[in-house]
VOVO-325296 format. One record per residue: residue number from 1; residue in one letter; x, y, z of N, C-alpha, C, O in turn. Coordinates in nm, 4 decimals, padded with zeros to 6 digits, always signed. Each point is the difference from the previous one (the first is absolute). Layout:
N
FIDO    n  res        nX        nY        nZ       caX       caY       caZ        cX        cY        cZ        oX        oY        oZ
FIDO  NUM    A         X         Y         Z         X         Y         Z         X         Y         Z         X         Y         Z
...
//
This chain:
69
FIDO    n  res        nX        nY        nZ       caX       caY       caZ        cX        cY        cZ        oX        oY        oZ
FIDO    1    X  -09.9525  +09.9304  -02.3908  +00.1808  -00.0151  +00.0553  +00.0596  -00.1531  -00.0797  +00.1047  -00.0064  -00.0643
FIDO    2    X  -00.1932  -00.1000  +00.0865  +00.0116  -00.1213  -00.0313  +00.0015  -00.0055  -00.1431  +00.1089  -00.0432  -00.0377
FIDO    3    X  -00.1812  +00.0680  -00.0506  -00.0314  +00.0370  -00.1306  +00.1150  +00.0661  -00.0667  +00.0040  -00.0226  -00.1210
FIDO    4    X  +00.1103  +00.1140  +00.1771  +00.0537  +00.0453  -00.0706  +00.1302  -00.0692  +00.0280  +00.0887  -00.0009  -00.0854
FIDO    5    X  -00.0774  -00.0446  +00.1770  +00.1232  -00.1244  +00.0444  -00.0049  -00.1508  -00.0904  +00.0971  -00.0711  -00.0257
FIDO    6    X  -00.2753  +00.0417  -00.0221  +00.0500  -00.0886  -00.0655  +00.0353  +00.0368  -00.1213  +00.0880  -00.0628  -00.0590
FIDO    7    X  -00.1543  +00.1768  -00.0013  -00.0093  +00.0209  -00.1363  +00.1612  +00.0233  -00.0258  +00.0331  -00.0213  -00.1166
FIDO    8    X  +00.0849  +00.0660  +00.2161  +00.0846  +00.0133  -00.0200  +00.0988  -00.1295  -00.0300  +00.0848  -00.0189  -00.0872
FIDO    9    X  -00.1357  -00.0670  +00.2044  +00.0711  -00.1264  -00.0146  -00.0633  -00.0792  -00.1181  +00.0181  -00.1183  -00.0286
FIDO   10    X  -00.0597  +00.1673  -00.0043  -00.0916  -00.1032  -00.1769  +00.0900  +00.0781  -00.0830  +00.0532  -00.0689  -00.0870
FIDO   11    X  -00.0176  +00.1988  +00.0867  +00.0594  +00.0967  -00.1372  +00.1252  -00.0753  +00.0202  +00.0460  -00.0427  -00.1059
FIDO   12    X  +00.0399  +00.0070  +00.2385  +00.1122  -00.0314  +00.0180  +00.0524  -00.1277  -00.0701  +00.1074  -00.0263  -00.0541
FIDO   13    X  -00.1986  -00.0298  +00.0701  +00.0014  -00.1829  +00.0045  +00.0160  -00.0141  -00.1811  +00.0795  -00.0635  -00.0693
FIDO   14    X  -00.2118  +00.1676  +00.0301  -00.0172  +00.0112  -00.1459  +00.1026  +00.0389  -00.0739  +00.0361  -00.0713  -00.0936
FIDO   15    X  +00.0343  +00.2015  +00.1250  +00.1443  +00.0304  -00.0633  +00.0747  -00.0658  +00.0296  +00.0799  +00.0065  -00.0934
FIDO   16    X  -00.0328  -00.0899  +00.1802  +00.1343  -00.0879  +00.0226  -00.0255  -00.1335  -00.0643  +00.0908  -00.0830  -00.0048
FIDO   17    X  -00.2729  +00.0453  -00.0712  +00.0068  -00.0852  -00.0911  +00.0519  +00.0076  -00.0783  +00.0721  -00.0821  -00.0568
FIDO   18    X  -00.1104  +00.2420  +00.0220  +00.0264  +00.0121  -00.1482  +00.1193  +00.0334  -00.0614  +00.0250  -00.0125  -00.1199
FIDO   19    X  +00.0693  +00.0684  +00.2321  +00.1425  +00.0208  -00.0813  +00.0400  -00.1475  +00.0659  +00.1228  -00.0068  -00.0041
FIDO   20    X  -00.1706  -00.0973  +00.0550  +00.0623  -00.1665  +00.0014  +00.0094  -00.0248  -00.1983  +00.0834  -00.0332  -00.0842
FIDO   21    X  -00.2405  +00.0788  +00.0923  -00.0222  -00.0911  -00.1538  +00.0493  +00.1058  -00.0867  -00.0294  -00.0118  -00.1190
FIDO   22    X  +00.0803  +00.0865  +00.1448  +00.1238  +00.0876  -00.1438  +00.1016  -00.0263  +00.0549  +00.0920  +00.0451  -00.0683
FIDO   23    X  -00.0447  -00.1088  +00.1820  +00.1496  -00.0510  -00.0680  +00.0067  -00.1209  -00.0304  +00.1038  -00.0385  -00.0540
FIDO   24    X  -00.1895  -00.0370  +00.0743  -00.0321  -00.1447  -00.0512  -00.0077  +00.0202  -00.1409  +00.0699  -00.0634  -00.0791
FIDO   25    X  -00.1631  +00.1605  +00.0414  +00.0016  +00.0168  -00.1952  +00.0986  +00.0608  -00.0145  -00.0141  +00.0067  -00.1221
FIDO   26    X  +00.1129  +00.0501  +00.1405  +00.1411  +00.0763  +00.0169  +00.0954  -00.0993  -00.0501  +00.0619  -00.0079  -00.1061
FIDO   27    X  -00.0662  -00.0608  +00.2038  +00.0594  -00.1375  -00.0236  +00.0059  -00.1246  -00.1051  +00.0860  -00.0819  -00.0326
FIDO   28    X  -00.2298  +00.1109  -00.0063  -00.0059  -00.0691  -00.1028  +00.0031  +00.0210  -00.0945  -00.0380  -00.0787  -00.0867
FIDO   29    X  +00.0793  +00.1806  +00.0667  -00.0243  +00.0979  -00.1558  +00.1306  -00.0420  -00.0596  +00.1030  -00.0261  +00.0621
FIDO   30    X  -00.1188  +00.0238  -00.1699  +00.0826  -00.0690  -00.1370  +00.1583  +00.0794  -00.0226  +00.0140  +00.1201  -00.0233
FIDO   31    X  +00.0864  -00.2117  +00.0358  +00.1499  +00.0984  +00.0435  -00.0035  +00.0366  -00.1372  -00.0661  -00.0601  -00.0847
FIDO   32    X  +00.1394  +00.1615  +00.0628  +00.0794  +00.0444  -00.1112  +00.1435  -00.0573  -00.0182  +00.0941  +00.0092  +00.0788
FIDO   33    X  -00.0995  -00.0922  -00.2427  +00.1091  -00.0358  -00.0078  +00.1039  +00.0576  +00.0130  -00.0071  +00.1072  -00.0603
FIDO   34    X  +00.1564  -00.1290  +00.1349  +00.1089  +00.0637  -00.0435  +00.0597  +00.0329  -00.1197  -00.0385  -00.0765  -00.0884
FIDO   35    X  +00.1250  +00.1678  +00.0456  +00.0540  -00.0226  -00.1720  +00.1199  -00.1042  +00.0269  +00.0562  -00.0006  +00.1095
FIDO   36    X  -00.0200  -00.0846  -00.2094  +00.0971  -00.0884  -00.0261  +00.0980  +00.0780  +00.0359  -00.0353  +00.1174  -00.0112
FIDO   37    X  +00.1583  -00.1301  +00.0550  +00.1251  +00.0111  +00.0456  +00.0919  -00.0042  -00.2052  -00.0069  -00.0897  -00.0840
FIDO   38    X  +00.0638  +00.1972  +00.0783  +00.0719  -00.0474  -00.1350  +00.0986  -00.0369  +00.0363  +00.0578  +00.0181  +00.1072
FIDO   39    X  -00.0204  -00.0954  -00.2304  +00.1700  -00.0817  +00.0021  +00.0856  +00.0601  +00.0410  -00.0400  +00.1130  +00.0281
FIDO   40    X  +00.1540  -00.1279  -00.0053  +00.1175  +00.0362  +00.0469  +00.0745  +00.0093  -00.1435  +00.0339  -00.1109  -00.0415
FIDO   41    X  +00.0000  +00.2238  -00.0462  +00.0869  -00.0313  -00.1089  +00.1403  +00.0330  +00.0474  -00.0018  +00.0534  +00.1109
FIDO   42    X  +00.1272  -00.0702  -00.1646  +00.1292  -00.0083  -00.0268  +00.0211  +00.1337  +00.0058  +00.0410  +00.0730  +00.0902
FIDO   43    X  -00.0725  -00.0551  -00.1906  +00.0434  +00.1792  -00.0709  -00.0844  +00.0975  +00.1581  +00.0690  +00.0954  +00.0358
FIDO   44    X  -00.1394  -00.1066  +00.0089  -00.0238  +00.0975  +00.1199  +00.0057  -00.0286  +00.1216  -00.0473  +00.0856  +00.0747
FIDO   45    X  +00.0977  -00.1960  -00.0179  +00.1045  -00.0637  +00.0653  +00.1533  +00.0198  -00.0110  +00.0703  -00.0498  +00.0880
FIDO   46    X  -00.0188  +00.1123  -00.1801  +00.1003  +00.0384  -00.0245  +00.0091  +00.1935  +00.0093  +00.0950  +00.0717  +00.0314
FIDO   47    X  -00.1942  -00.0466  -00.0607  -00.0422  +00.1291  +00.0133  -00.0071  +00.0493  +00.1077  +00.0783  +00.0918  +00.0248
FIDO   48    X  -00.1651  -00.1306  +00.0676  -00.0208  +00.0151  +00.1631  +00.1409  -00.0102  +00.0471  +00.0433  +00.0981  +00.0605
FIDO   49    X  +00.0439  -00.2109  -00.0800  +00.0883  -00.0055  +00.0388  +00.1183  +00.0682  -00.0206  +00.0881  +00.0052  +00.0858
FIDO   50    X  -00.0787  +00.0610  -00.2217  +00.1075  +00.1237  +00.0059  -00.0473  +00.1214  +00.0559  +00.0848  +00.0677  +00.0582
FIDO   51    X  -00.2007  -00.0249  -00.0626  -00.0390  +00.0569  +00.0615  +00.0446  +00.0748  +00.1652  +00.0396  +00.1126  +00.0300
FIDO   52    X  -00.0751  -00.2631  +00.0690  +00.0465  -00.0185  +00.0834  +00.1675  +00.0020  +00.0443  +00.0640  +00.0214  +00.1030
FIDO   53    X  -00.0449  -00.0445  -00.1950  +00.1870  -00.0154  +00.0244  +00.0651  +00.1268  -00.0436  +00.1174  -00.0055  +00.0364
FIDO   54    X  -00.1497  +00.1506  -00.1170  -00.0366  +00.0856  -00.0214  -00.0221  +00.1061  +00.1327  +00.0413  +00.1131  +00.0255
FIDO   55    X  -00.1177  -00.1986  +00.0357  -00.0824  +00.1029  +00.1270  +00.1374  -00.0606  +00.1213  +00.0418  +00.0723  +00.0905
FIDO   56    X  -00.0021  -00.1825  -00.1102  +00.0379  +00.0017  +00.1282  +00.1473  +00.0577  -00.0551  +00.0616  +00.0236  +00.1039
FIDO   57    X  +00.0085  +00.0042  -00.1960  +00.1155  +00.0695  -00.0146  -00.0259  +00.1333  +00.0028  +00.0905  +00.0521  +00.0652
FIDO   58    X  -00.1756  +00.0377  -00.1066  -00.0444  +00.0854  +00.0529  +00.0014  +00.0463  +00.1512  +00.0269  +00.1105  +00.0471
FIDO   59    X  -00.0717  -00.2527  +00.0276  -00.0240  +00.0679  +00.1514  +00.1063  -00.0520  +00.0672  -00.0099  -00.0193  +00.1211
FIDO   60    X  +00.1335  -00.0126  -00.1937  +00.1939  -00.0489  +00.0276  +00.0708  +00.1520  -00.0489  +00.1185  +00.0309  +00.0122
FIDO   61    X  -00.2338  +00.0559  -00.0733  +00.1035  +00.1464  -00.0427  +00.0995  -00.0865  -00.1094  +00.1219  +00.0098  +00.0146
FIDO   62    X  -00.1764  -00.0929  -00.1223  +00.1459  -00.0348  -00.0460  -00.0165  +00.1181  -00.1123  +00.1005  +00.0655  -00.0276
FIDO   63    X  -00.1977  -00.0427  -00.0237  -00.0362  +00.0880  -00.1006  +00.0586  +00.1238  +00.0803  -00.0185  +00.0234  +00.1195
FIDO   64    X  +00.1017  +00.0597  -00.2204  +00.0230  +00.1375  +00.0726  -00.0309  +00.1421  -00.0979  -00.0063  -00.0280  -00.1197
FIDO   65    X  -00.0083  +00.1360  +00.1437  -00.0630  +00.1342  -00.0730  +00.1193  +00.0340  -00.0912  +00.1093  +00.0314  +00.0471
FIDO   66    X  -00.1351  -00.0391  -00.1852  +00.1083  +00.0689  -00.0514  +00.0896  +00.1504  +00.0983  -00.0805  +00.0911  +00.0191
FIDO   67    X  +00.1663  -00.0731  +00.0152  +00.0605  +00.1269  +00.0303  +00.0455  +00.1110  -00.1393  +00.0891  +00.0035  -00.0848
FIDO   68    X  -00.2236  +00.0889  +00.1270  +00.0165  +00.1630  -00.0599  +00.1250  +00.0500  +00.0557  +00.0312  -00.0028  +00.1190
FIDO   69    X  +00.0641  +00.0668  -00.2532  +00.0961  +00.1285  +00.0862  -00.0265  +00.0857  -00.0457  +00.0488  +00.1070  +00.0363
//
């Protein structure tokens, strides 16, 4: 009975040490470089601003559907 308890204790300690080692290896893994942020262009910024402005006008119900008779 004591041999089983001893074997279980040794197995638990071995598993704990193994997971700690894996965690240390994962922390020291080389980091993947992030892509560089693209520069902001005036044309792109102007286009996004126009889209946001149109959405705001639509939400305020500035545009109406033509009345069909």
